[in-house]
C-alpha positions in Angstrom: 67.2 112.0 47.3 65.1 111.7 44.0 66.7 114.9 42.9 70.1 113.3 43.4 69.2 110.4 40.9 68.2 113.0 38.4 71.4 115.2 38.7 73.6 112.3 37.8 71.7 112.0 34.4 72.6 115.2 32.8 75.8 116.8 31.9 74.5 120.5 32.2 71.3 121.3 34.2 69.7 124.3 35.7 67.6 123.0 38.8 64.6 124.9 40.2 63.0 123.7 43.1 59.5 125.3 43.6 57.9 126.0 47.0 54.2 126.7 47.1 54.2 130.1 45.5 55.5 131.0 42.0 58.9 132.2 43.3 61.6 129.3 43.2 62.8 128.2 46.5 66.2 127.4 45.2 67.9 127.6 41.7 71.0 125.6 41.1 73.4 124.8 38.5 74.5 121.3 37.9 77.5 120.2 36.0 78.3 116.6 35.2 76.2 115.4 38.2 77.6 117.8 40.8 75.7 120.9 42.0 78.4 123.7 41.5 76.3 126.9 42.2 73.3 127.0 44.2 70.9 129.8 45.4 71.2 131.7 42.1 68.1 133.7 42.8 66.2 133.1 39.7 66.4 130.9 36.4 67.5 134.0 34.2 70.4 134.6 36.6 71.1 130.9 36.6 71.4 130.8 32.7 73.8 133.7 32.6 75.9 132.0 35.4 75.9 128.7 33.6 77.0 130.4 30.3 79.8 132.0 32.3 80.8 128.6 33.6 80.8 127.0 30.1 82.6 129.9 28.7 85.0 130.4 31.5 86.0 126.7 31.8 86.0 126.4 28.1 83.6 123.4 28.0 82.0 121.8 25.0 78.1 122.1 24.7 76.3 119.0 25.0 76.0 117.6 21.3 72.1 117.6 21.2 71.9 121.2 22.5 74.8 122.8 21.0 72.7 125.1 18.7 70.6 126.3 21.5 73.7 127.0 23.6 75.3 128.8 20.7 72.4 131.0 20.0 72.2 131.9 23.8 75.9 132.6 23.7 76.4 134.5 20.6 73.0 136.2 19.9 71.6 136.9 23.3 75.0 137.4 25.2 76.9 138.8 22.2 80.1 136.6 23.1 82.3 135.5 20.3 80.3 137.0 17.5 82.8 136.4 14.8 82.4 132.6 14.5 78.7 131.8 13.9 77.7 128.4 12.6 75.6 128.5 9.3 72.4 127.6 11.3 73.0 130.4 13.6 73.8 132.9 10.9 70.6 132.1 9.2 68.5 132.5 12.5 70.3 135.8 13.1 69.4 136.9 9.6 65.6 136.0 9.9 65.5 137.8 13.5 67.0 140.9 12.0 64.5 140.9 9.2 61.8 140.8 11.5 62.7 143.5 14.0 64.5 145.9 11.6 
């Protein structure tokens, strides 16, 4: 019941319910207070599925997390690489300088 209250507070959320072990019991994706995908197996898969939902439904990122989502989408998933914001371009240049 407490989880339902938390769900309505966020526009986008990956909800991880843990049991007694390290492995999650359930990993779900919450969109606008509604659980849209459950049993995603692990947080990494849930992140990829969340990006697919956002990209597929052409949703806007939450304003306070837009650069985080842009980095994840464009640098890690390599989607829509042509249009990088100046902040993400600078981060990409720094990362390339470190690893090349």
